[in-house]
N, C-alpha and C positions, 0 to 999 in steps of 0.2 A: 185363268193363266197364273202360274206360280211366279214368285218373285224372281227366281232364277231365269225363267223363260222370258219374263218381261225385260230383265237386264240385257239378255242376249239380243232381244229385238231392238232395244235402244242402241246397243253397240253396233249392230249391223246397219242401222239407219244412219249412223254417224261415222261410217268407214272413212279412214284417212286416205287421201290421195297421195301415193308415193311421190308423184312429181312435185307436189307442194312441199313435201318434206325435203326433197333434194334441193329445191329452189331456195329453201330457208337456210341451207348450210352455208357458212361463211367462207367456203373454199371451193375452187373449181372442181366439178365432177364431170368427167367425159366418158362416154361409152363408145368403144370401137369394135368393129368386127374384125375377122381374121385378115382382111385385106387392108386394115388400117383406116377404114372409112369411118367417119364420125357419125354415130347413130343417135346420140343424145348428148345434150349439154345443159347443165343447170344455169341459173341466172348468173351466178358468180363466174362461171366459165365464159359466158358471153362478155362480161366486163373485162375478164382477164385478157381475152383476145381482141377486145374492142370491136366486136362484130355480133350481129344478131343470128338467130337460128337459121334464117334463110341463106346466110353466107357460110355457115358451118356444117349443117346437116347434109349428108350425102357427099361431102368432099373429104379427101384424105388429110390426115393430121400433118402429113409432110408438106402441105400447102402453107402451114403455119409455123412449123419447126423444121430446122435443117435435118436432112436424113441421117446425119452422123450424131444427132442429139442422143444423149444417154437414155432419154425416155424411151426410145424405140428398142434399146437393148433390154429394158425392163419388160416391155410388152412381149418381146420375143421370149424371154425367160418364162413368162406366165404361160404362154402357149406351149412351150416345150415341157415344163415341169408340172403344169396344172395346179400351181399353188401361188399364193400372193408373194410379192417381192416389194421391198421398200428400199429407198436410198435417200440420204440426207445431204444437203449442201450442194445440190445440182444448180448449175447456172444455165438458165434458158435465155437465149439471146437471139433476136431477129430484128430486122428493121421495122417489122410490123408491131411487135409487142414490147420492144425495148429489152432491158436487162432485168431478170427476176432471179433471185436466189430462193430455191424451193426445196421442200422435202416432198418426194413423190412416192406414191403407193399404187401398185397395179395388182389387181385381183381378178380371178376368173369368175364369170357369171354362170350360174347353174341353169337359168332360164332367161333368154334363149342361150343354148349352148354355142360355144364358139365366139363369145364376146368377152371383152375385158373392160373392167371399170378402172379408170385412171383418176386418182385424186391428187391434187397439188395443194401444198400448204406453204405460203410465203414465209420464209424465215426472216426476211428483212423487216417485217412489221414489228416483231418483238425487239429487234435491234434498234429500230427508230426510237422507241420509247427509252431504251437504255441510253442511246446516244443523246437524246434530248435532255435527260437528267444530267449527263456529263457536261453538255454544253452550258446548261444553266449554272452548274456548280463552278465551271470555269469563269463564267461572267460574274458570279458573286465574288470570286477571288480577285478579279480585276477591280470590282467595285470597291472593296476594302483597300486595295493597294492605291487606287486613284485618289481616294479620300485622304489617305495618309500623305501621298506625294504632294497634293495640292497645298496641304498645310505645312509640311515640313521641308519641302524642296523649293517652292516658288519664291518664298520670301528671301532665303539665303541667296538664291540666284539673282534676285533683283539687286541685292547688296554687292555681289561680285561684279555684276555688269556696271553698276554705278562707279565702283572703284576703278574698274578698267578704263572707263571713260575719263575719269579724273587723271589717271596716270598718263593717258594718251596725250593730254595737253602739255605734259612736262617732259616728254621723251622725244628722241629723234625719229626720223622717218623709218629707219630700220626697225626700231622697237615698236613703232605704231602698228606694224603688221601683226605683231604678237598680241597687242591689246585688242585689235579688231577681231583676231581669231578668238580671243576669250569672249568677246561680245557675241559673235556669231554662234559659237557653241552654246553659250548660255541661252540665246534665243531659240536654238534648236531644241534644247531640253525643255524649255517652257512650252514650245509648240507641242512636244510629245505629251507633256503633262496635261495640256489643254485638251488634247484628243482623248486622254484617259479619263478626264473629268466627266465625259459623257456617260461613262459606266456608273458614276456615283449618283446619277439622277434616278431616284426611286419613285418619283411621282407617277401615278397612273396615267397612261397615255390617253389622249383625247381621241375617241374613235367615232367613226361614222361610216355609212355605206360608201365603198370605194370601188369604182370600175377599174379592175386590175389591168384591163387592156389599155386604158388611157395612161395608166402608170407606165406600162411597158413601152407604149408609143413615145412617151416623153423621154424615157431612158434611151430608146433607140436613136431618137433625133439628137440628143445630147452627145451620144457616142459617135454617131456618124459625122458630126460636125467638129469632133475633137480627136480623142485618142483612138477611135476605131474607124478612121477613114479607109484603112486598108482591108476592112472586114466585110464579108458578105453576110447579111442578116437574112435569116429564114424565119417566117412567122407561121406558127401552126396553132391557131387559136380556136377555142370552142366558143362560137358567138352567143350561145345560150347561157353562158356561165353567169350565175347570180353575183351580186356585189360582195366583195370581201368586207368583213367587219374590222376596219383598221384605221390607221393614221396615214393619210396619203403621202405627206412629206417624208415620213420615216420609211415607207415602202419604196418610194422613189430612191432614197439613199441606199436601201438594202440592195435593190436590183441594179442600181448603177454600180455599186461595188462589185457585184457578181459579174456583170457584163464587162467591167473594166478588167477584172482578173482574166476573164475568158479571152478578151481581145488582146491582152498583153501576152497570152500564152501561145497564140496561133501565129503562123508565119505571115510574112507580108504578102505572099502570093498563095492563093488557095485557102486563106483563112476563112473559117465559117463559124458563125454563132447562131444557134437555133433557139428561139424563144417559143415556148409552147405552154398552153393552158388546157385543163381538162377537169371534169367532175369525176371524183373517185368515191364511190360509196363504201361505207364500212370502216373508215379510219377515224378513230377518236382517241382522246387522251384524258386522263383524270386531272381534275383541277386540284392544285396543291391545297392540302388542309381541309378538303371537303370530300363528300361521297359522290359529287356530281362529275359528269363527264361532258366534254365539249366535242362536237363533231368537227372534223377537219376535211370536208369534202373537196375543197378547192386546191388543185395541184398546179403549181407553176414551176416550169423547168427552164434552166439556162444550160445549154450544152455547147461544147466547142470541140473542134477537131485538132487540138494541140497535142503536144507530146505526152500529156498526162502528168499526174502527181505521183512522186515517188511513193512506193507502197509503205515504206516505214513511217511516212508522215501522215498518211490518210487517217489513221485512228486519232491523231492529235490535231487535225487541221483547224478545228475551231477553238483550240486552246490559245491563250494570249502568248504573243512573242514567238509563235511558230509560223514560219514563212518560207516560201521557195524563192522569193525575190532577193536579189543581191543587196539592195538597199532598203528592203521592206522592214516595217516595224513589227509585223505580225499581229496588228490590232484590228485590221479590217474585217476578217472573218469572225473574230471574237465579238465584234460589235454587231455583225450580221446575226450571229447566234443569239445575242442579247435581245435585239429588236424583235426577232421572230418569236423568241420565248415570251417577251412582253405581250405579244399578240396572242399568246396561247397556242402557237403553231409549232411545227416540226421542220427541221432542215436536215438533209443528209447529202452525202456526196458519194458517187461511184466513179472511179477513174481507171482508165487503162489507156495505152497509147492510141491516139486519134479519137478518143471518146471520153470526155470528162463531163459528168452530169451533176449539177446542183439542183436538187428538187426540194421544194417547200410545200407544206400543206398548211392552209390557213382556214379559219372559220368564216362562214358566211354571216351576214347580218342576222341577229337573233330573231327579228320579226319575220324575216323570210324563212328562216329555219323552222320556226314554230308553225308557219303557214304550211310548209311542206309536210311537216309531221301530221298536222291536222288533216290534210288532204289524203295522206297515206292511210290514216286510221279510218277514214270514211269510205275508202274504196273497197 
């Protein structure tokens, strides 16, 4: 046997299974026949729809996407023209799969004839990382500002308040109202500076395995017994979710803030807040200053049916001093972004009338993550 013949024999013995190749792709791949029936889905497509092959194969795509979805227009163009078609910035939205911003490509198959290959690429993933960097930069700006304010503002305010109290003892009742006003406003500024001092704390957070469902349960109980008595809560939890690698008290504060915002945005009748958790494969982020990446498979969602956030504010929602509340300070969501960033996570917001969604991705405990990786490598 010649060397060339031997090489061919080895190549034929190690033929690659196309299904394995498609399952390894990090984006959904769907094969449809001329009637719109799903004939193949790769692993990422199953994750995208949140369903297994048994629920997808043999069923029409219209069971999962509305019939007026622009995806069906792409598929129709492929069958009409016989060539591939792409479109970017499509919004796919259904109660089953939620909201996804995607780039879609549809192409004809040569074998078997009469089939279309549809691939979807989520655009929002890249935006999450860009937004995460923006949120962290905003938190750093507040950190520098809070350190300056604590040193330069609180001491003079203490002097102003003390002087107002001394004056109060020597003036009449009418003027006492003014001195009390000075004291109250000084106290209000000090309280604001105290809130901002949280941003100046650069110490590493103390982390441990945290059951996120216990965190959300505590948040819900606090809300129902206080500011959210008028709200109906809906819980959609993945009971098999592994623990978050985080600080329990800080996570309670984060989700209490998000739930409070959601509760304050909904009406007193018919107001609804949905708390949901899930495991999402394939989301990771680079660690600053290193070549390492951390996986963020744990997704936690707070959704409300309020009027939505004005479009012009959405891009700056996590910046300090940006708020939709009449008397808000605009520090709540900036603090949320800082805490999530300190955990190595990501937070994003999607909003339209009757549907505002804050979604966070957090890391699981490293020992559990390493065990899952070891299991995957041995399979």
